[in-house]
Biopython code that builds the backbone (N, CA, C, O; Angstrom):
import numpy as np
from Bio.PDB.StructureBuilder import StructureBuilder

atoms = [
    (1, "MET", "N", (-31.447, -30.529, 73.650)),
    (1, "MET", "CA", (-30.367, -30.212, 72.809)),
    (1, "MET", "C", (-29.164, -30.287, 73.430)),
    (1, "MET", "O", (-28.960, -29.746, 74.516)),
    (2, "ILE", "N", (-27.928, -31.232, 72.529)),
    (2, "ILE", "CA", (-26.896, -31.492, 72.681)),
    (2, "ILE", "C", (-25.900, -30.685, 71.728)),
    (2, "ILE", "O", (-26.008, -30.504, 70.515)),
    (3, "GLN", "N", (-24.982, -30.285, 72.531)),
    (3, "GLN", "CA", (-23.652, -29.551, 71.596)),
    (3, "GLN", "C", (-22.671, -30.521, 71.999)),
    (3, "GLN", "O", (-22.401, -31.051, 73.077)),
    (4, "HIS", "N", (-22.141, -30.617, 70.648)),
    (4, "HIS", "CA", (-21.221, -31.259, 70.711)),
    (4, "HIS", "C", (-19.783, -30.429, 70.480)),
    (4, "HIS", "O", (-19.729, -29.215, 70.287)),
    (5, "LYS", "N", (-18.510, -31.423, 70.545)),
    (5, "LYS", "CA", (-17.559, -30.464, 70.582)),
    (5, "LYS", "C", (-17.185, -29.721, 69.701)),
    (5, "LYS", "O", (-16.255, -28.951, 69.941)),
    (6, "THR", "N", (-17.844, -29.742, 68.338)),
    (6, "THR", "CA", (-17.417, -29.151, 66.995)),
    (6, "THR", "C", (-18.476, -27.829, 66.945)),
    (6, "THR", "O", (-18.441, -27.020, 66.018)),
    (7, "ARG", "N", (-19.434, -27.729, 68.093)),
    (7, "ARG", "CA", (-19.918, -26.751, 68.113)),
    (7, "ARG", "C", (-21.394, -26.929, 67.454)),
    (7, "ARG", "O", (-22.262, -26.075, 67.276)),
    (8, "THR", "N", (-21.394, -28.124, 67.191)),
    (8, "THR", "CA", (-22.568, -28.390, 66.427)),
    (8, "THR", "C", (-23.751, -28.837, 67.674)),
    (8, "THR", "O", (-23.685, -29.670, 68.577)),
    (9, "THR", "N", (-24.703, -27.992, 67.313)),
    (9, "THR", "CA", (-26.016, -27.926, 67.936)),
    (9, "THR", "C", (-26.917, -28.667, 67.058)),
    (9, "THR", "O", (-27.170, -28.434, 65.876)),
    (10, "VAL", "N", (-27.346, -29.560, 67.782)),
    (10, "VAL", "CA", (-28.393, -30.737, 66.721)),
    (10, "VAL", "C", (-29.407, -30.935, 68.434)),
    (10, "VAL", "O", (-29.017, -31.082, 69.592)),
    (11, "ASP", "N", (-30.882, -30.836, 67.779)),
    (11, "ASP", "CA", (-31.914, -31.318, 68.604)),
    (11, "ASP", "C", (-32.613, -32.471, 68.470)),
    (11, "ASP", "O", (-33.593, -32.518, 67.726)),
    (12, "VAL", "N", (-32.255, -33.367, 69.066)),
    (12, "VAL", "CA", (-32.473, -34.882, 68.837)),
    (12, "VAL", "C", (-33.169, -35.364, 69.747)),
    (12, "VAL", "O", (-33.556, -36.521, 69.582)),
    (13, "ALA", "N", (-33.557, -34.637, 71.006)),
    (13, "ALA", "CA", (-34.306, -34.817, 71.946)),
    (13, "ALA", "C", (-35.616, -35.771, 71.525)),
    (13, "ALA", "O", (-35.764, -36.972, 71.751)),
    (14, "GLY", "N", (-36.403, -34.963, 70.927)),
    (14, "GLY", "CA", (-37.688, -35.035, 70.605)),
    (14, "GLY", "C", (-37.796, -35.971, 69.240)),
    (14, "GLY", "O", (-38.801, -35.843, 68.541)),
    (15, "LEU", "N", (-36.821, -36.858, 68.883)),
    (15, "LEU", "CA", (-37.223, -38.006, 68.068)),
    (15, "LEU", "C", (-37.255, -39.221, 68.614)),
    (15, "LEU", "O", (-36.968, -39.544, 69.767)),
    (16, "SER", "N", (-37.656, -39.939, 67.640)),
    (16, "SER", "CA", (-38.319, -41.593, 68.530)),
    (16, "SER", "C", (-36.717, -42.174, 67.993)),
    (16, "SER", "O", (-35.924, -41.491, 67.344)),
    (17, "LEU", "N", (-36.479, -43.687, 68.476)),
    (17, "LEU", "CA", (-35.374, -44.613, 68.515)),
    (17, "LEU", "C", (-35.221, -44.584, 66.734)),
    (17, "LEU", "O", (-34.174, -44.419, 66.106)),
    (18, "ARG", "N", (-36.569, -44.793, 66.190)),
    (18, "ARG", "CA", (-36.639, -45.200, 65.216)),
    (18, "ARG", "C", (-35.781, -44.265, 64.027)),
    (18, "ARG", "O", (-34.996, -44.654, 63.162)),
    (19, "GLN", "N", (-36.259, -42.894, 64.349)),
    (19, "GLN", "CA", (-35.940, -41.488, 63.455)),
    (19, "GLN", "C", (-34.503, -41.201, 63.725)),
    (19, "GLN", "O", (-33.793, -40.898, 62.765)),
    (20, "LEU", "N", (-33.928, -41.269, 65.074)),
    (20, "LEU", "CA", (-32.824, -41.517, 65.410)),
    (20, "LEU", "C", (-31.888, -42.067, 64.682)),
    (20, "LEU", "O", (-30.945, -41.385, 64.282)),
    (21, "ARG", "N", (-31.997, -43.392, 64.393)),
    (21, "ARG", "CA", (-31.294, -44.236, 63.858)),
    (21, "ARG", "C", (-31.012, -44.445, 62.227)),
    (21, "ARG", "O", (-30.208, -45.141, 61.606)),
    (22, "GLU", "N", (-32.287, -43.306, 61.745)),
    (22, "GLU", "CA", (-32.587, -43.619, 60.493)),
    (22, "GLU", "C", (-31.885, -41.901, 60.303)),
    (22, "GLU", "O", (-31.215, -41.649, 59.301)),
    (23, "ARG", "N", (-32.092, -41.026, 61.178)),
    (23, "ARG", "CA", (-31.105, -39.574, 60.572)),
    (23, "ARG", "C", (-29.855, -40.157, 60.544)),
    (23, "ARG", "O", (-29.192, -39.974, 59.523)),
    (24, "ARG", "N", (-29.235, -41.026, 61.715)),
    (24, "ARG", "CA", (-27.746, -41.184, 62.023)),
    (24, "ARG", "C", (-27.075, -42.414, 60.446)),
    (24, "ARG", "O", (-25.918, -42.680, 60.123)),
    (25, "ARG", "N", (-28.204, -42.801, 59.926)),
    (25, "ARG", "CA", (-27.563, -43.832, 58.576)),
    (25, "ARG", "C", (-27.734, -42.896, 57.511)),
    (25, "ARG", "O", (-27.089, -42.954, 56.464)),
    (26, "ARG", "N", (-28.717, -41.915, 57.805)),
    (26, "ARG", "CA", (-28.779, -40.957, 55.911)),
    (26, "ARG", "C", (-27.647, -40.074, 56.503)),
    (26, "ARG", "O", (-27.468, -39.329, 55.540)),
    (27, "ILE", "N", (-26.878, -39.716, 57.328)),
    (27, "ILE", "CA", (-25.966, -38.869, 57.739)),
    (27, "ILE", "C", (-24.676, -39.234, 57.167)),
    (27, "ILE", "O", (-23.879, -38.553, 56.522)),
    (28, "VAL", "N", (-24.627, -40.783, 57.639)),
    (28, "VAL", "CA", (-23.225, -41.438, 57.336)),
    (28, "VAL", "C", (-23.470, -41.895, 55.586)),
    (28, "VAL", "O", (-22.476, -42.122, 54.896)),
    (29, "ARG", "N", (-24.350, -41.956, 55.216)),
    (29, "ARG", "CA", (-24.218, -42.133, 53.587)),
    (29, "ARG", "C", (-23.876, -40.624, 53.311)),
    (29, "ARG", "O", (-22.697, -40.635, 52.960)),
    (30, "GLN", "N", (-24.200, -39.718, 53.303)),
    (30, "GLN", "CA", (-23.556, -38.273, 52.949)),
    (30, "GLN", "C", (-22.132, -38.105, 52.916)),
    (30, "GLN", "O", (-21.511, -37.706, 51.931)),
    (31, "ILE", "N", (-21.596, -38.446, 54.106)),
    (31, "ILE", "CA", (-20.158, -38.653, 54.181)),
    (31, "ILE", "C", (-19.496, -38.328, 53.024)),
    (31, "ILE", "O", (-19.596, -39.171, 52.132)),
    (32, "PRO", "N", (-18.863, -37.368, 52.788)),
    (32, "PRO", "CA", (-17.638, -37.401, 51.396)),
    (32, "PRO", "C", (-16.520, -38.407, 51.234)),
    (32, "PRO", "O", (-16.262, -39.207, 52.133)),
    (33, "ASP", "N", (-16.012, -38.379, 50.361)),
    (33, "ASP", "CA", (-15.199, -38.954, 50.149)),
    (33, "ASP", "C", (-13.994, -38.526, 51.227)),
    (33, "ASP", "O", (-13.936, -37.316, 51.445)),
    (34, "LEU", "N", (-13.116, -39.286, 51.862)),
    (34, "LEU", "CA", (-12.382, -38.618, 53.148)),
    (34, "LEU", "C", (-11.209, -38.822, 52.634)),
    (34, "LEU", "O", (-10.347, -38.573, 53.476)),
    (35, "GLN", "N", (-10.761, -39.170, 51.610)),
    (35, "GLN", "CA", (-9.222, -39.017, 50.908)),
    (35, "GLN", "C", (-8.594, -37.238, 50.405)),
    (35, "GLN", "O", (-7.479, -36.768, 50.182)),
    (36, "THR", "N", (-9.777, -36.777, 50.403)),
    (36, "THR", "CA", (-9.484, -35.730, 49.897)),
    (36, "THR", "C", (-9.593, -34.172, 50.964)),
    (36, "THR", "O", (-9.447, -32.980, 50.693)),
    (37, "VAL", "N", (-9.928, -34.939, 52.287)),
    (37, "VAL", "CA", (-9.883, -34.113, 53.675)),
    (37, "VAL", "C", (-8.510, -33.338, 53.742)),
    (37, "VAL", "O", (-7.472, -33.990, 53.627)),
    (38, "ILE", "N", (-8.464, -32.004, 53.920)),
    (38, "ILE", "CA", (-7.469, -31.188, 54.285)),
    (38, "ILE", "C", (-7.804, -30.110, 55.687)),
    (38, "ILE", "O", (-8.116, -28.920, 55.629)),
    (39, "ALA", "N", (-7.675, -30.715, 56.560)),
    (39, "ALA", "CA", (-8.168, -29.750, 57.888)),
    (39, "ALA", "C", (-7.246, -28.726, 57.957)),
    (39, "ALA", "O", (-6.015, -28.704, 57.926)),
    (40, "GLY", "N", (-8.517, -27.473, 58.104)),
    (40, "GLY", "CA", (-7.354, -26.239, 58.095)),
    (40, "GLY", "C", (-8.581, -25.008, 57.631)),
    (40, "GLY", "O", (-9.736, -25.246, 57.277)),
    (41, "SER", "N", (-7.965, -23.753, 57.753)),
    (41, "SER", "CA", (-8.500, -22.847, 56.850)),
    (41, "SER", "C", (-7.936, -22.159, 55.852)),
    (41, "SER", "O", (-6.713, -22.159, 55.710)),
    (42, "LEU", "N", (-8.672, -21.559, 55.123)),
    (42, "LEU", "CA", (-7.697, -20.563, 53.751)),
    (42, "LEU", "C", (-7.836, -19.230, 53.944)),
    (42, "LEU", "O", (-8.919, -18.736, 54.258)),
    (43, "GLN", "N", (-6.896, -18.631, 53.794)),
    (43, "GLN", "CA", (-6.989, -17.077, 54.115)),
    (43, "GLN", "C", (-5.838, -16.406, 52.641)),
    (43, "GLN", "O", (-4.773, -16.873, 52.238)),
    (44, "GLU", "N", (-6.503, -15.358, 52.225)),
    (44, "GLU", "CA", (-5.799, -14.878, 51.195)),
    (44, "GLU", "C", (-5.204, -13.639, 52.073)),
    (44, "GLU", "O", (-5.663, -13.183, 53.120)),
    (45, "GLN", "N", (-3.987, -13.203, 51.307)),
    (45, "GLN", "CA", (-3.146, -12.055, 51.368)),
    (45, "GLN", "C", (-2.559, -11.265, 50.314)),
    (45, "GLN", "O", (-2.505, -11.832, 49.223)),
    (46, "ARG", "N", (-2.162, -10.235, 50.373)),
    (46, "ARG", "CA", (-2.320, -9.468, 49.051)),
    (46, "ARG", "C", (-0.549, -8.903, 50.419)),
    (46, "ARG", "O", (-0.307, -8.918, 51.626)),
    (47, "ARG", "N", (0.268, -8.448, 48.923)),
    (47, "ARG", "CA", (1.588, -7.952, 49.725)),
    (47, "ARG", "C", (2.329, -6.730, 48.777)),
    (47, "ARG", "O", (1.938, -6.331, 47.680)),
    (48, "ARG", "N", (3.333, -6.338, 49.428)),
    (48, "ARG", "CA", (4.177, -5.134, 48.892)),
    (48, "ARG", "C", (5.661, -5.965, 48.468)),
    (48, "ARG", "O", (6.185, -6.897, 49.077)),
    (49, "CYS", "N", (5.979, -5.496, 47.609)),
    (49, "CYS", "CA", (7.217, -6.249, 47.283)),
    (49, "CYS", "C", (8.304, -5.467, 47.557)),
    (49, "CYS", "O", (9.382, -6.056, 47.637)),
    (50, "GLY", "N", (8.280, -3.992, 47.763)),
    (50, "GLY", "CA", (9.399, -3.197, 48.025)),
    (50, "GLY", "C", (10.114, -2.566, 47.215)),
    (50, "GLY", "O", (11.102, -1.983, 47.662)),
    (51, "LYS", "N", (9.806, -2.505, 45.763)),
    (51, "LYS", "CA", (10.678, -2.319, 44.749)),
    (51, "LYS", "C", (10.330, -0.538, 44.470)),
    (51, "LYS", "O", (9.130, -0.283, 44.373)),
    (52, "GLU", "N", (11.031, 0.320, 44.379)),
    (52, "GLU", "CA", (11.093, 1.487, 43.881)),
    (52, "GLU", "C", (10.077, 1.815, 42.507)),
    (52, "GLU", "O", (10.490, 1.292, 41.472)),
    (53, "GLY", "N", (9.024, 2.477, 42.403)),
    (53, "GLY", "CA", (8.672, 2.532, 41.010)),
    (53, "GLY", "C", (7.140, 1.521, 40.837)),
    (53, "GLY", "O", (6.191, 1.638, 40.062)),
    (54, "CYS", "N", (7.463, 0.417, 42.058)),
    (54, "CYS", "CA", (6.244, -0.552, 41.978)),
    (54, "CYS", "C", (4.682, -0.300, 42.381)),
    (54, "CYS", "O", (4.297, 0.215, 43.431)),
    (55, "ARG", "N", (3.769, -0.840, 41.176)),
    (55, "ARG", "CA", (2.153, -0.726, 41.483)),
    (55, "ARG", "C", (2.360, -0.533, 43.068)),
    (55, "ARG", "O", (2.203, 0.635, 43.424)),
    (56, "CYS", "N", (2.622, -1.275, 43.902)),
    (56, "CYS", "CA", (2.653, -1.517, 45.170)),
    (56, "CYS", "C", (2.525, -0.798, 45.991)),
    (56, "CYS", "O", (1.694, -0.676, 46.891)),
    (57, "THR", "N", (3.778, -0.029, 45.558)),
    (57, "THR", "CA", (4.016, 1.390, 46.272)),
    (57, "THR", "C", (2.963, 2.417, 46.374)),
    (57, "THR", "O", (2.822, 3.251, 47.268)),
    (58, "ARG", "N", (2.161, 2.205, 45.196)),
    (58, "ARG", "CA", (1.207, 3.544, 45.305)),
    (58, "ARG", "C", (-0.273, 2.924, 45.720)),
    (58, "ARG", "O", (-1.263, 3.514, 45.290)),
    (59, "GLY", "N", (-0.459, 1.654, 46.612)),
    (59, "GLY", "CA", (-1.183, 0.795, 47.016)),
    (59, "GLY", "C", (-1.886, -0.264, 46.410)),
    (59, "GLY", "O", (-2.878, -0.685, 47.004)),
    (60, "GLU", "N", (-1.474, -0.903, 45.060)),
    (60, "GLU", "CA", (-1.803, -1.459, 44.259)),
    (60, "GLU", "C", (-1.137, -2.921, 44.711)),
    (60, "GLU", "O", (-0.318, -3.367, 43.908)),
    (61, "LEU", "N", (-1.420, -3.787, 46.011)),
    (61, "LEU", "CA", (-0.680, -4.404, 46.442)),
    (61, "LEU", "C", (-0.770, -5.932, 45.396)),
    (61, "LEU", "O", (-1.810, -6.143, 44.771)),
    (62, "HIS", "N", (0.265, -6.792, 45.313)),
    (62, "HIS", "CA", (0.360, -8.169, 44.772)),
    (62, "HIS", "C", (-0.698, -8.937, 45.021)),
    (62, "HIS", "O", (-1.525, -8.490, 45.817)),
    (63, "GLY", "N", (-0.910, -10.164, 44.454)),
    (63, "GLY", "CA", (-1.859, -10.759, 44.854)),
    (63, "GLY", "C", (-3.463, -10.786, 44.212)),
    (63, "GLY", "O", (-3.962, -10.138, 43.293)),
    (64, "PRO", "N", (-4.047, -11.862, 45.146)),
    (64, "PRO", "CA", (-4.127, -12.200, 46.143)),
    (64, "PRO", "C", (-2.918, -13.756, 46.131)),
    (64, "PRO", "O", (-2.517, -14.387, 45.153)),
    (65, "TYR", "N", (-2.691, -13.916, 47.244)),
    (65, "TYR", "CA", (-2.036, -15.176, 47.227)),
    (65, "TYR", "C", (-2.777, -16.046, 48.503)),
    (65, "TYR", "O", (-3.180, -15.492, 49.526)),
    (66, "LEU", "N", (-2.851, -17.121, 48.313)),
    (66, "LEU", "CA", (-3.932, -17.958, 49.248)),
    (66, "LEU", "C", (-2.967, -18.954, 49.896)),
    (66, "LEU", "O", (-2.026, -19.477, 49.299)),
    (67, "TYR", "N", (-3.341, -19.195, 51.365)),
    (67, "TYR", "CA", (-2.435, -19.959, 52.261)),
    (67, "TYR", "C", (-3.323, -20.553, 53.059)),
    (67, "TYR", "O", (-4.444, -20.130, 53.345)),
    (68, "LEU", "N", (-2.655, -21.837, 53.522)),
    (68, "LEU", "CA", (-3.529, -22.622, 54.266)),
    (68, "LEU", "C", (-2.640, -22.746, 55.882)),
    (68, "LEU", "O", (-1.530, -23.069, 56.305)),
    (69, "SER", "N", (-4.098, -22.204, 56.441)),
    (69, "SER", "CA", (-3.593, -22.063, 58.385)),
    (69, "SER", "C", (-3.782, -23.793, 58.511)),
    (69, "SER", "O", (-4.615, -24.537, 57.993)),
    (70, "LEU", "N", (-3.015, -23.979, 59.123)),
    (70, "LEU", "CA", (-2.804, -25.201, 60.307)),
    (70, "LEU", "C", (-2.496, -25.369, 61.175)),
    (70, "LEU", "O", (-1.746, -24.508, 61.637)),
    (71, "ARG", "N", (-2.833, -26.602, 62.071)),
    (71, "ARG", "CA", (-2.263, -26.450, 63.783)),
    (71, "ARG", "C", (-1.903, -27.615, 63.937)),
    (71, "ARG", "O", (-2.532, -28.609, 64.300)),
    (72, "VAL", "N", (-0.447, -27.411, 63.535)),
    (72, "VAL", "CA", (0.865, -28.321, 63.689)),
    (72, "VAL", "C", (1.502, -28.575, 64.946)),
    (72, "VAL", "O", (2.152, -27.631, 65.395)),
    (73, "GLY", "N", (1.468, -29.613, 65.608)),
    (73, "GLY", "CA", (2.054, -29.675, 67.440)),
    (73, "GLY", "C", (1.759, -28.498, 68.247)),
    (73, "GLY", "O", (2.541, -28.128, 69.123)),
    (74, "GLY", "N", (0.582, -27.844, 67.974)),
    (74, "GLY", "CA", (0.389, -26.845, 69.121)),
    (74, "GLY", "C", (0.649, -25.530, 68.475)),
    (74, "GLY", "O", (0.506, -24.463, 69.072)),
    (75, "ARG", "N", (1.008, -25.629, 67.326)),
    (75, "ARG", "CA", (1.558, -24.009, 66.577)),
    (75, "ARG", "C", (0.559, -23.676, 65.371)),
    (75, "ARG", "O", (0.009, -24.559, 64.713)),
    (76, "THR", "N", (0.432, -22.668, 65.212)),
    (76, "THR", "CA", (-0.278, -22.333, 63.860)),
    (76, "THR", "C", (0.622, -22.439, 62.681)),
    (76, "THR", "O", (1.738, -21.970, 62.902)),
    (77, "ARG", "N", (0.457, -22.895, 61.567)),
    (77, "ARG", "CA", (1.594, -22.770, 60.256)),
    (77, "ARG", "C", (0.933, -22.307, 59.036)),
    (77, "ARG", "O", (-0.018, -22.949, 58.590)),
    (78, "MET", "N", (1.265, -21.476, 58.582)),
    (78, "MET", "CA", (0.741, -21.107, 57.246)),
    (78, "MET", "C", (1.547, -21.842, 55.746)),
    (78, "MET", "O", (2.760, -22.048, 55.765)),
    (79, "LEU", "N", (0.795, -22.142, 54.651)),
    (79, "LEU", "CA", (1.246, -23.377, 53.971)),
    (79, "LEU", "C", (0.942, -22.133, 52.208)),
    (79, "LEU", "O", (-0.183, -21.687, 51.979)),
    (80, "TYR", "N", (1.715, -21.936, 51.602)),
    (80, "TYR", "CA", (1.495, -21.200, 50.022)),
    (80, "TYR", "C", (0.426, -22.503, 49.467)),
    (80, "TYR", "O", (0.841, -23.661, 49.445)),
    (81, "VAL", "N", (-0.714, -22.214, 49.115)),
    (81, "VAL", "CA", (-1.287, -22.984, 48.119)),
    (81, "VAL", "C", (-0.905, -22.233, 46.710)),
    (81, "VAL", "O", (-1.063, -21.020, 46.567)),
    (82, "PRO", "N", (-0.379, -23.099, 45.678)),
    (82, "PRO", "CA", (-0.201, -22.740, 44.034)),
    (82, "PRO", "C", (-1.243, -22.419, 43.496)),
    (82, "PRO", "O", (-2.171, -23.224, 43.422)),
    (83, "ALA", "N", (-1.309, -21.431, 43.103)),
    (83, "ALA", "CA", (-2.567, -20.638, 41.842)),
    (83, "ALA", "C", (-3.441, -21.929, 41.558)),
    (83, "ALA", "O", (-4.664, -21.964, 41.690)),
    (84, "GLU", "N", (-2.327, -23.406, 40.986)),
    (84, "GLU", "CA", (-3.142, -23.785, 40.299)),
    (84, "GLU", "C", (-3.530, -25.328, 40.704)),
    (84, "GLU", "O", (-3.697, -26.354, 40.044)),
    (85, "LEU", "N", (-3.611, -24.926, 42.444)),
    (85, "LEU", "CA", (-4.193, -25.945, 43.274)),
    (85, "LEU", "C", (-5.219, -25.414, 44.171)),
    (85, "LEU", "O", (-5.724, -26.145, 45.023)),
    (86, "ALA", "N", (-5.546, -24.244, 44.042)),
    (86, "ALA", "CA", (-6.450, -23.629, 44.957)),
    (86, "ALA", "C", (-7.937, -23.968, 44.959)),
    (86, "ALA", "O", (-8.822, -23.725, 45.779)),
    (87, "GLY", "N", (-7.940, -24.680, 43.648)),
    (87, "GLY", "CA", (-9.370, -25.179, 43.868)),
    (87, "GLY", "C", (-9.663, -26.641, 44.247)),
    (87, "GLY", "O", (-10.769, -27.073, 44.575)),
    (88, "GLN", "N", (-8.738, -27.209, 44.175)),
    (88, "GLN", "CA", (-8.598, -28.192, 45.101)),
    (88, "GLN", "C", (-8.418, -28.064, 46.436)),
    (88, "GLN", "O", (-9.256, -28.610, 47.154)),
    (89, "VAL", "N", (-7.720, -27.603, 46.830)),
    (89, "VAL", "CA", (-7.501, -27.140, 48.081)),
    (89, "VAL", "C", (-8.664, -26.346, 48.527)),
    (89, "VAL", "O", (-8.879, -26.442, 49.735)),
    (90, "ARG", "N", (-9.392, -25.659, 47.927)),
    (90, "ARG", "CA", (-10.865, -25.208, 48.871)),
    (90, "ARG", "C", (-11.617, -26.443, 48.823)),
    (90, "ARG", "O", (-12.245, -26.909, 49.773)),
    (91, "GLU", "N", (-11.542, -26.836, 47.926)),
    (91, "GLU", "CA", (-12.451, -28.438, 47.943)),
    (91, "GLU", "C", (-12.555, -29.315, 48.886)),
    (91, "GLU", "O", (-13.581, -29.905, 49.226)),
    (92, "ALA", "N", (-11.169, -29.447, 49.456)),
    (92, "ALA", "CA", (-10.424, -30.307, 49.914)),
    (92, "ALA", "C", (-10.967, -29.620, 51.380)),
    (92, "ALA", "O", (-11.504, -30.473, 52.087)),
    (93, "VAL", "N", (-10.942, -28.484, 51.883)),
    (93, "VAL", "CA", (-11.196, -27.655, 53.399)),
    (93, "VAL", "C", (-12.760, -27.708, 53.096)),
    (93, "VAL", "O", (-13.313, -27.516, 54.179)),
    (94, "LYS", "N", (-13.656, -27.871, 52.160)),
    (94, "LYS", "CA", (-15.003, -27.682, 52.514)),
    (94, "LYS", "C", (-15.282, -28.914, 52.944)),
    (94, "LYS", "O", (-15.817, -29.050, 54.044)),
    (95, "THR", "N", (-14.904, -30.238, 51.993)),
    (95, "THR", "CA", (-14.928, -31.725, 52.486)),
    (95, "THR", "C", (-14.736, -31.882, 53.996)),
    (95, "THR", "O", (-15.620, -32.453, 54.635)),
    (96, "ASN", "N", (-13.487, -31.348, 54.702)),
    (96, "ASN", "CA", (-13.211, -31.384, 56.112)),
    (96, "ASN", "C", (-14.335, -30.537, 56.781)),
    (96, "ASN", "O", (-14.556, -30.749, 57.973)),
    (97, "ALA", "N", (-15.031, -29.639, 56.150)),
    (97, "ALA", "CA", (-16.217, -29.143, 57.035)),
    (97, "ALA", "C", (-17.276, -29.891, 57.235)),
    (97, "ALA", "O", (-17.659, -30.223, 58.357)),
    (98, "LYS", "N", (-17.710, -30.144, 56.394)),
    (98, "LYS", "CA", (-18.502, -31.093, 55.653)),
    (98, "LYS", "C", (-18.531, -32.188, 56.864)),
    (98, "LYS", "O", (-19.409, -32.346, 57.712)),
    (99, "MET", "N", (-17.463, -32.806, 56.707)),
    (99, "MET", "CA", (-17.186, -34.420, 57.528)),
    (99, "MET", "C", (-17.281, -33.962, 58.988)),
    (99, "MET", "O", (-17.791, -34.735, 59.799)),
    (100, "GLU", "N", (-16.795, -32.673, 59.415)),
    (100, "GLU", "CA", (-16.935, -32.278, 60.884)),
    (100, "GLU", "C", (-18.083, -32.302, 61.214)),
    (100, "GLU", "O", (-18.399, -32.918, 62.232)),
    (101, "SER", "N", (-18.895, -31.732, 60.555)),
    (101, "SER", "CA", (-20.177, -31.412, 60.811)),
    (101, "SER", "C", (-20.842, -32.485, 60.797)),
    (101, "SER", "O", (-21.773, -32.385, 61.597)),
    (102, "ALA", "N", (-20.826, -33.405, 60.314)),
    (102, "ALA", "CA", (-21.649, -35.018, 60.199)),
    (102, "ALA", "C", (-21.272, -35.757, 61.157)),
    (102, "ALA", "O", (-22.158, -36.374, 61.748)),
    (103, "LEU", "N", (-20.111, -35.893, 61.522)),
    (103, "LEU", "CA", (-19.410, -36.187, 62.868)),
    (103, "LEU", "C", (-20.073, -35.601, 63.930)),
    (103, "LEU", "O", (-20.477, -36.336, 64.831)),
    (104, "GLY", "N", (-20.266, -34.347, 63.987)),
    (104, "GLY", "CA", (-20.715, -33.833, 65.032)),
    (104, "GLY", "C", (-22.406, -34.286, 65.129)),
    (104, "GLY", "O", (-22.784, -34.692, 66.228)),
    (105, "GLU", "N", (-23.307, -34.229, 64.120)),
    (105, "GLU", "CA", (-24.297, -34.657, 64.576)),
    (105, "GLU", "C", (-24.653, -36.027, 64.527)),
    (105, "GLU", "O", (-25.778, -36.316, 64.933)),
    (106, "ILE", "N", (-23.671, -37.220, 63.971)),
    (106, "ILE", "CA", (-23.729, -38.288, 64.250)),
    (106, "ILE", "C", (-23.486, -38.597, 65.821)),
    (106, "ILE", "O", (-24.183, -39.409, 66.430)),
    (107, "SER", "N", (-22.142, -37.672, 66.579)),
    (107, "SER", "CA", (-22.255, -37.922, 67.820)),
    (107, "SER", "C", (-23.467, -37.381, 68.640)),
    (107, "SER", "O", (-23.927, -38.006, 69.595)),
    (108, "ALA", "N", (-23.843, -36.462, 68.310)),
    (108, "ALA", "CA", (-25.139, -36.170, 69.384)),
    (108, "ALA", "C", (-26.152, -36.949, 68.801)),
    (108, "ALA", "O", (-27.196, -36.573, 69.335)),
    (109, "ILE", "N", (-26.344, -37.644, 68.164)),
    (109, "ILE", "CA", (-27.306, -38.849, 68.092)),
    (109, "ILE", "C", (-27.313, -40.211, 68.666)),
    (109, "ILE", "O", (-28.185, -40.993, 69.045)),
    (110, "ASN", "N", (-25.696, -40.208, 68.573)),
    (110, "ASN", "CA", (-25.021, -41.376, 69.654)),
    (110, "ASN", "C", (-25.590, -40.478, 71.009)),
    (110, "ASN", "O", (-26.806, -40.594, 71.163)),
    (111, "LEU", "N", (-25.252, -40.052, 71.495)),
    (111, "LEU", "CA", (-25.472, -39.086, 72.743)),
    (111, "LEU", "C", (-26.629, -39.130, 73.729)),
    (111, "LEU", "O", (-26.872, -39.200, 74.934)),
    (112, "GLU", "N", (-27.382, -39.026, 72.162)),
    (112, "GLU", "CA", (-29.094, -39.165, 72.850)),
    (112, "GLU", "C", (-29.423, -40.620, 72.906)),
    (112, "GLU", "O", (-30.146, -40.941, 73.849)),
    (113, "LEU", "N", (-29.004, -41.660, 72.011)),
    (113, "LEU", "CA", (-28.873, -43.263, 72.023)),
    (113, "LEU", "C", (-28.340, -43.536, 73.389)),
    (113, "LEU", "O", (-28.786, -44.348, 74.200)),
    (114, "LEU", "N", (-27.491, -42.872, 73.499)),
    (114, "LEU", "CA", (-27.043, -43.228, 74.984)),
    (114, "LEU", "C", (-27.747, -43.110, 76.316)),
    (114, "LEU", "O", (-27.966, -43.867, 77.261)),
    (115, "ARG", "N", (-27.989, -41.959, 76.034)),
    (115, "ARG", "CA", (-28.973, -41.437, 77.371)),
    (115, "ARG", "C", (-30.001, -41.899, 77.594)),
    (115, "ARG", "O", (-30.552, -41.649, 78.666)),
    (116, "ARG", "N", (-30.727, -42.916, 76.430)),
    (116, "ARG", "CA", (-31.750, -43.726, 76.926)),
    (116, "ARG", "C", (-31.261, -44.723, 76.766)),
    (116, "ARG", "O", (-32.021, -45.483, 76.166)),
    (117, "GLY", "N", (-30.059, -45.272, 77.071)),
    (117, "GLY", "CA", (-29.765, -46.591, 76.926)),
    (117, "GLY", "C", (-29.750, -47.383, 75.879)),
    (117, "GLY", "O", (-29.423, -48.548, 76.103)),
    (118, "ARG", "N", (-30.026, -47.069, 74.722)),
    (118, "ARG", "CA", (-30.036, -47.782, 73.284)),
    (118, "ARG", "C", (-29.038, -47.640, 71.943)),
    (118, "ARG", "O", (-29.251, -47.685, 70.731)),
    (119, "LEU", "N", (-27.730, -47.430, 72.843)),
    (119, "LEU", "CA", (-26.620, -47.287, 72.360)),
    (119, "LEU", "C", (-26.475, -48.525, 70.854)),
    (119, "LEU", "O", (-26.620, -49.732, 71.048)),
    (120, "GLY", "N", (-26.208, -48.010, 69.582)),
    (120, "GLY", "CA", (-26.246, -48.618, 68.612)),
    (120, "GLY", "C", (-27.460, -48.833, 67.455)),
    (120, "GLY", "O", (-27.259, -49.552, 66.476)),
]
sb = StructureBuilder()
sb.init_structure("model")
sb.init_model(0)
sb.init_chain("A")
sb.init_seg("    ")
for serial, (resi, resn, name, xyz) in enumerate(atoms, 1):
    if name == "N":
        sb.init_residue(resn, " ", resi, " ")
    sb.init_atom(name, np.array(xyz, "f"), 0.0, 1.0, " ", f" {name:<3s}", serial, name[0])
structure = sb.get_structure()
């Protein structure tokens, strides 16, 4: 069993060379359109505005507001996602997760093929 750096654990040791190569081809065909990828995670936040008499002073917070959490230059940044783009951004983040999972599995297969001296 090989664990890839994306924390994808794939048990490929018991597969034949033919099975490994076919599995890799199947995964490659399933990789989504990478034009829509956004790497990051989504977080919803609710807020208080601080105005006297506002409903948020009674605990009914404003929001939820959606933010994209990104790693930029070693730091975490939060980017506000407008409500009209929320669906697209959610799908783009899901696409990124699918892509990372697929690459992790392909890498595990390639490492197994390399271990057997049959990369390619």
